[in-house]
C-alpha atoms as one frame of an Amber mdcrd trajectory, in Angstrom:
protein
   0.000   0.000   0.000   1.258   3.488  -0.764   0.266   6.564   1.160  -1.910
   9.181  -0.478  -0.213  12.095  -2.140  -2.730  14.803  -2.984  -3.570  17.580
  -0.503  -7.161  16.468   0.051  -6.257  12.851   0.816  -3.745  14.033   3.420
  -6.830  14.723   5.562  -8.156  11.160   5.225  -8.660   9.687   8.730  -7.251
   6.276   9.529  -7.041   4.006  12.555  -3.363   3.580  13.333  -3.516   1.755
  16.669  -5.888  -0.495  18.604  -5.781  -2.074  22.041  -8.083  -4.486  23.867
  -8.099  -5.774  27.441 -10.076  -8.554  29.102  -9.765  -9.501  32.773 -11.668
 -12.299  34.499 -10.285 -11.175  37.845 -12.640  -9.568  40.345  -9.990  -7.776
  42.388 -11.136  -4.150  42.391  -7.554  -2.860  42.511  -6.587  -4.429  39.185
  -9.946  -4.045  37.433 -10.767  -0.431  38.226 -12.222   1.090  35.033  -9.556
   3.797  34.902  -6.871   1.117  35.065  -8.513  -0.863  32.246  -8.811   2.314
  30.143  -5.145   3.100  30.670  -4.084  -0.413  29.719  -6.147  -0.360  26.523
  -4.831   3.090  25.537  -1.226   2.086  26.200  -1.650  -0.976  24.024  -3.250
   1.092  21.259  -0.483   3.698  21.328   2.162   0.977  21.143   0.216  -0.758
  18.385   0.834   2.193  16.037   4.454   1.062  15.797   5.313   4.673  15.217
   8.963   5.198  14.576   8.842   8.501  16.448   6.386   7.548  19.190   2.975
   9.092  19.866   3.665  11.656  22.593   0.849  14.134  21.990  -2.770  13.934
  20.941  -5.306  16.568  19.967  -8.196  14.818  21.704  -8.940  12.121  24.260
 -12.498  10.779  24.379 -13.991   8.345  26.892 -17.205   6.390  26.403 -19.617
   6.620  29.332 -18.829   4.127  32.100 -21.567   2.368  34.066 -19.229   0.682
  36.565 -18.030   3.855  38.239 -18.746   7.552  37.897 -15.542   9.614  37.918
 -15.489  13.334  38.539 -13.415  14.081  35.417 -13.040  10.812  33.503 -11.043
  12.002  30.499  -8.838  14.315  32.581  -8.028  11.482  35.020  -7.077   9.235
  32.120  -4.942  11.944  30.506  -3.051  12.318  33.785  -2.502   8.560  33.954
  -1.217   8.452  30.360   0.839  11.653  30.747  -0.931  13.227  27.788  -2.111
  16.831  27.479  -4.902  16.795  24.893  -6.383  20.139  23.875  -9.834  18.557
  23.756 -11.413  15.965  26.051 -14.858  14.385  25.830 -17.059  12.044  27.819
 -19.970  10.493  25.970 -23.609  10.037  26.815 -25.208   6.635  27.397 -25.776
   4.485  24.321 -24.407   1.596  22.301 -23.612   3.849  19.329 -21.621   6.326
  21.437 -18.162   5.007  20.436 -19.154   5.823  16.862 -20.487   9.240  17.857
 -17.048  10.030  19.296 -15.276   8.481  16.310 -17.398  10.246  13.708 -16.947
  13.579  15.491 -13.196  13.049  15.481 -13.213  12.088  11.796 -15.224  15.181
  10.914 -12.650  17.296  12.789  -9.749  15.575  11.028 -11.101  16.058   7.502
 -11.928  19.699   8.353  -8.339  20.300   9.482  -9.230  21.032  13.118  -7.464
  17.943  14.493  -4.848  15.458  13.390  -4.838  12.755  16.044  -7.234  11.479
  18.703  -7.661   8.592  21.121 -11.013   6.972  21.969 -11.454   4.474  24.795
 -14.217   2.563  26.530 -14.224   0.039  29.327 -16.223  -1.468  32.162 -15.629
  -3.467  35.332 -19.192  -4.744  35.558 -18.030  -8.262  36.454 -16.125  -6.925
  39.441 -19.056  -4.750  40.421 -21.428  -7.729  40.239 -19.168  -9.942  42.384
 -18.798  -7.224  45.001 -22.507  -6.415  45.024 -23.395 -10.062  45.603 -20.992
 -10.049  48.543 -22.671  -6.953  49.980 -19.692  -4.733  49.152 -19.082  -1.661
  47.027 -15.883  -0.685  45.208 -13.899   2.228  46.591 -12.379   3.464  43.382
 -10.877   6.932  43.303 -12.071  10.353  42.164 -15.815   9.731  42.434 -18.201
  12.187  40.840 -20.340  14.295  43.177 -23.757  12.854  43.932 -26.192  13.701
  41.165 -29.888  13.222  40.564 -30.989   9.851  39.145 -30.720   9.595  35.388
 -33.744  10.926  33.525 -34.970   8.150  31.227 -37.416  10.354  29.312 -35.053
  10.558  26.339 -35.211   6.765  26.001 -38.590   5.652  27.380 -42.113   7.036
  27.369 -43.628   6.948  30.838 -46.350   4.666  29.488 -43.676   2.222  28.299
 -42.244   2.038  31.800 -45.689   1.767  33.360 -46.639  -1.164  31.148 -43.430
  -3.162  31.679 -41.259  -2.476  28.635 -38.209  -2.875  30.877 -36.077  -5.004
  31.034 -35.007  -3.797  27.611 -35.092  -7.207  25.910 -38.896  -6.965  25.984
 -38.780  -3.953  23.686 -36.552  -5.776  21.178 -38.694  -8.936  21.253 -41.792
  -6.797  20.704 -40.264  -5.319  17.546 -39.443  -8.837  16.369 -43.083  -9.885
  16.698 -44.062  -7.102  14.306 -41.424  -8.207  11.806 -42.458 -11.867  12.091
 -46.090 -10.978  11.410 -45.153  -8.679   8.529 -43.255 -11.532   6.865 -46.002
 -14.046   7.656 -43.457 -16.393   9.239 -44.301 -19.417  11.342 -43.602 -18.650
  14.989 -41.518 -21.741  15.732 -39.476 -21.455  12.536 -38.907 -17.765  13.189
 -37.691 -18.486  16.735 -35.166 -21.050  15.500 -33.954 -19.085  12.468 -31.151
 -17.129  14.210 -29.626 -20.155  15.961 -27.140 -21.104  13.182 -26.046 -17.474
  12.943 -25.445 -17.373  16.692 -23.512 -20.641  16.491 -21.302 -19.004  13.879
 -20.850 -16.022  16.166 -19.707 -18.299  18.980 -17.216 -19.894  16.582 -15.698
 -16.454  16.008 -15.612 -15.790  19.761 -13.825 -19.084  20.376 -10.815 -17.766
  18.424 -10.925 -14.212  19.807  -8.358 -13.788  22.612 -10.377 -10.866  24.017
 -13.769 -12.633  24.090 -15.482 -13.063  27.451 -17.000 -16.446  26.486 -14.548
 -18.003  23.988 -16.609 -21.182  23.576 -17.967 -22.583  20.313 -21.609 -23.651
  20.687 -23.972 -25.526  18.402 -27.282 -24.136  17.212 -29.055 -26.805  19.262
 -27.212 -25.811  22.439 -28.076 -22.155  21.895 -31.775 -22.961  21.450 -32.115
 -25.525  24.262 -33.761 -23.923  27.290 -32.216 -24.948  30.620 -31.384 -23.554
  34.035 -28.221 -22.081  32.516 -29.993 -20.910  29.364 -33.366 -19.693  30.553
 -35.929 -17.817  28.455 -36.279 -14.246  29.839 -38.597 -13.222  26.995 -39.969
 -15.337  24.174 -38.411 -16.322  21.843 -34.974 -15.219  23.127 -33.010 -17.687
  25.271 -30.223 -16.168  27.332 -27.535 -17.381  24.910 -29.011 -15.051  22.275
 -28.680 -11.997  24.525 -25.864  -9.565  25.261 -23.535 -10.511  28.120 -22.914
  -7.265  30.057 -21.258  -8.480  33.274 -17.707  -8.295  31.952 -14.393  -6.591
  32.638 -13.270  -5.336  29.243 -11.782  -2.252  27.620 -10.795  -1.186  24.117
  -9.091   1.835  22.579  -8.522   3.353  19.140  -5.866   5.781  17.924  -7.077
   7.713  14.874  -4.967  10.102  12.791  -4.994  11.989   9.543  -2.961  10.446
   6.756  -0.542  13.360   7.049   0.000  12.804  10.791   0.403   9.059  10.252
   3.140   9.870   7.747   4.813  12.277  10.170   4.760   9.646  12.922   6.241
   7.020  10.663   3.325   4.636  11.118   3.825   1.710   8.722   1.309   1.914
   5.894   0.196  -1.666   6.472  -0.945  -0.692   9.994  -3.419   1.910   8.698
  -7.106   1.188   8.221  -9.081   4.020   6.685 -12.410   5.468   7.716 -14.179
   5.474   4.367 -17.760   6.326   5.335 -19.686   7.146   8.491 -23.213   8.203
   9.214 -25.895   8.278  11.902 -29.670   8.640  11.923 -32.487   8.508  14.450
 -35.872   6.878  14.556 -38.359   8.235  17.061 -37.281   7.284  20.605 -40.556
   5.749  21.782 -41.352   2.514  19.984 -45.040   3.182  19.325 -44.252   6.508
  17.631 -42.629   4.697  14.698 -45.198   3.929  12.018 -43.507   0.727  10.819
 -42.766  -1.363  13.893 -41.261  -4.127  11.749 -38.327  -2.112  10.391 -36.072
   0.884  11.020 -36.115   3.592   8.372 -33.288   5.433  10.110 -31.120   2.327
  10.162 -31.521   1.933   6.421 -30.836   5.623   5.840 -27.651   5.661   7.939
 -26.351   2.483   6.301 -27.044   3.858   2.825 -25.263   7.146   3.480 -22.239
   5.495   5.113 -21.806   3.191   2.133 -22.402   6.024  -0.325 -19.746   8.103
   1.396 -17.353   5.174   1.182 -18.093   4.659  -2.499 -18.941   1.019  -1.801
 -21.920  -1.301  -1.945 -22.880  -4.092   0.434 -21.465  -6.654  -1.992 -18.069
  -4.929  -1.777 -17.750  -5.619   1.950 -15.720  -8.564   3.204 -16.632  -8.335
   6.896 -19.381  -7.089   9.193 -19.848  -6.474  12.865 -23.537  -5.784  13.408
 -24.828  -4.741  16.813 -26.057  -7.979  18.352 -27.673  -7.228  21.704 -30.747
  -9.267  20.689 -31.836 -11.109  17.509 -34.045  -8.250  16.322 -31.091  -5.867
  16.169 -29.304  -8.274  13.814 -32.418  -8.871  11.729 -33.244  -5.190  11.364
 -29.631  -4.392  10.391 -29.589  -7.141   7.762 -32.889  -5.832   6.386 -31.468
  -2.305   6.255 -28.418  -3.543   4.361 -30.398  -5.755   2.000 -28.546  -8.906
   3.045 -29.622 -12.185   4.610 -29.040 -13.173   8.207 -27.291 -16.333   6.991
 -24.981 -14.456   4.598 -21.722 -16.423   4.332 -19.715 -13.361   5.402 -21.203
 -13.599   8.889 -22.301 -10.837  11.213 -19.317 -10.361  13.526 -15.534 -10.205
  13.763 -15.548 -10.299  17.589 -18.045 -13.047  18.369 -20.852 -10.632  19.099
 -22.332  -9.276  22.285 -23.540 -12.612  23.730 -20.102 -14.239  23.470 -17.405
 -11.600  22.982 -18.995  -9.519  25.748 -21.086  -6.378  26.016 -19.323  -3.838
  28.256 -21.999  -1.181  28.725 -21.920   1.428  25.986 -18.503   0.273  24.802
 -19.008  -2.863  22.727 -18.583  -1.047  19.408 -15.092   0.108  20.416 -14.138
  -3.571  20.614 -15.834  -4.198  17.266 -13.935  -1.348  15.611 -10.650  -2.578
  17.070 -11.288  -6.139  15.896 -12.397  -4.938  12.466  -9.171  -2.940  12.166
  -7.130  -6.031  12.936  -9.185  -8.112  10.496  -8.599  -5.646   7.644  -4.900
  -5.022   8.220  -2.746  -6.752   5.681  -5.703  -7.595   3.443  -5.737  -6.794
  -0.230  -7.824  -3.666   0.164 -10.727  -5.393   1.947 -13.505  -3.339   3.546
 -15.795  -3.926   6.503 -18.805  -2.347   8.197 -19.580  -1.847  11.891 -23.010
  -0.865  13.203 -24.170   0.413  16.570 -27.459   1.435  18.133 -28.867   2.647
  21.397 -31.938   2.629  23.593 -34.970   0.937  22.032 -33.317   0.543  18.638
 -33.875   4.257  18.060 -30.455   5.759  17.314 -28.198   4.189  14.703 -24.627
   4.566  13.479 -22.705   2.861  10.676 -18.972   3.012  10.010 -17.198   1.677
   6.911 -13.488   0.891   7.171 -11.040  -0.259   4.531  -7.435  -1.287   4.138
  -7.317   1.233   1.290  -8.236   4.928   1.359 -11.078   6.291  -0.708 -10.570
   7.948  -4.040 -12.381  11.207  -3.348 -12.399  14.208  -1.087 -12.472  12.966
   2.536 -14.887  15.778   3.406 -17.524  13.905   1.421 -17.044  10.718   3.424
 -18.864  11.738   6.560 -22.397  12.427   7.653 -24.201  13.876  10.633 -27.236
  12.593  12.532 -30.627  13.633  11.251 -34.207  12.722  12.029 -35.982  10.367
   9.673 -38.915  11.970   7.874 -41.265   9.125   8.821 -44.720  10.079  10.093
 -44.847  10.261  13.893 -47.704   8.222  15.387 -49.305   9.782  18.488 -49.269
   7.807  21.752 -52.298   7.805  24.041 -51.879   7.166  27.740 -55.321   5.581
  27.963 -56.810   2.950  25.692 -60.358   1.611  26.073 -62.604  -0.637  24.035
 -61.728  -2.499  20.845 -58.199  -2.097  19.447 -55.850  -3.868  17.031 -52.865
  -5.747  18.482 -49.811  -4.652  16.444 -46.853  -6.011  18.425 -46.178  -7.790
  21.711 -43.662  -9.702  23.793 -44.292 -12.433  26.367 -41.842 -12.235  29.268
 -41.094 -15.198  31.541 -40.211 -15.537  35.210 -36.992 -17.182  36.404 -38.661
 -20.593  36.311 -39.425 -20.111  32.616 -43.181 -19.743  33.023 -45.151 -17.032
  31.232 -45.347 -13.932  33.410 -46.575 -10.888  31.482 -47.184  -9.711  27.942
 -46.429  -6.123  26.945 -48.077  -4.849  23.798 -48.688  -1.990  21.385 -52.261
  -1.543  20.190 -53.709   0.591  17.399 -56.737   2.610  18.485 -59.699   3.528
  16.258 -58.397   7.085  15.751 -55.095   5.659  14.370 -53.145   6.598  17.503
 -51.490   3.890  19.613 -51.316   2.891  23.242 -49.324   0.443  25.330 -51.062
  -2.430  27.102 -50.288  -5.516  29.173 -51.833  -8.734  30.408 -51.049 -11.430
  32.953 -54.018 -13.597  32.037 -52.748 -17.189  31.799 -54.925 -18.148  28.820
 -53.965 -15.019  26.899 -50.275 -15.582  27.613 -50.525 -19.184  26.444 -52.176
 -18.130  23.198 -49.685 -15.343  22.512 -46.820 -17.781  23.160 -48.084 -20.458
  20.793 -50.010 -18.631  18.056 -49.824 -15.367  16.122 -51.473 -12.562  18.035
 -50.483  -9.668  15.798 -53.499  -8.476  13.833 -56.096  -9.707  16.340 -58.862
  -7.529  17.721 -58.479  -7.100  21.477 -60.445  -5.452  24.272 -58.750  -2.806
  26.417 -59.867  -2.009  29.942 -58.536   0.062  32.839 -56.089  -1.583  35.239
 -54.117  -0.736  38.364 -51.541   2.016  38.246 -53.018   3.628  35.150 -52.331
   0.603  32.942 -54.291  -0.562  29.930 -55.245  -4.217  30.342 -55.530  -6.384
  27.258 -58.030  -9.217  26.764 -58.277 -11.476  23.706
């Protein structure tokens, strides 16, 4: 590979260093988030193999940490690394936030405002879980002052919370029911469809030295419900869900082509950011007219690929956000590819097997994608991320070769989809149309509650729920989407659903 020569391409952003850390220890001294961040950053800086050494950086960005709240996260890390960045950032909550930080940095690089930045994420949620079970709390340093509880209004409508949309897997399973009904798929076949894909993901994880669960599993093992693989919400067994209780960190070093040249970074270590884009659906599920797809996901994927000058068929590798099966299915739909595409859906092993450290999984995916593309004959790959109830989406296209055009045309900024916004009613009474639902189970695996979205006669929507045993049995074994239901008033301002 030869470096670019024209003045515009000198601004092309490229990943020049990556670092990943995994620790199965639960000692709080060695797994403090700040320590894991520092380790990942040190590895990434060394990974550049710069002949002159990376001693300064324009920016240092940290993805939000759920394990511990520091007073000044990025400043504390800069002190640890002995760096003096002119710009520091700490992200909001969300699975696409590593890409938000990355895309912001890339925009700054192509605009000439920055030349080099470091992005890191990491969690010690395994350590926190072990200590919590023992009735202890970590005493990590530099805690943030006490603040008010997080306001969830940006992610959840109060009616969603009231009707039991949390835990979050219920929201994703609900979206899947709408897609299943739209396709006219048999319920049992639809439930089993992702299993081979997940088996392939576990195969990837089994060879990933940074995976939390590096174990290859068969499709049958992934589908078999047991005490170790219970069914929190139908039809998702635990082995198809993200694994968040991990101690993991990852870091990226990103530079302009010109700075990479100045640092003496070997050309074969560089992986170029060819296209990046974000887009938002409406945050509350029922507001989105088409519950069975994401218009914003398709829009962001299209613009990222267009910026890269590539099509889906040009991509060699993917890492699609894999918190639950619906996120994979919706991403494949948006890209116009099949779930069982021979190129697979992950280079890490995915969130159930590689691990899902809070908002930071995509940093690991970007690091692994960089390593997968290095040394290839110009191969390209795509990484996707999302947040909340599958509402905010980001896509990043990377390649072992730079693009042919002006890097300023490669990027894209978030924008709202122009889809019609469906009004949500707090109260629903009388006859309604069941449009989507999820049946959640208790720890014993028995049906517990169904959460639903219903269409009202005035074309608005409301949320509803039921704990009726006969209704739960029907919704678990037959297709309920499209049925007429009766809504009545329940405790706590809920809408109760009856078949």
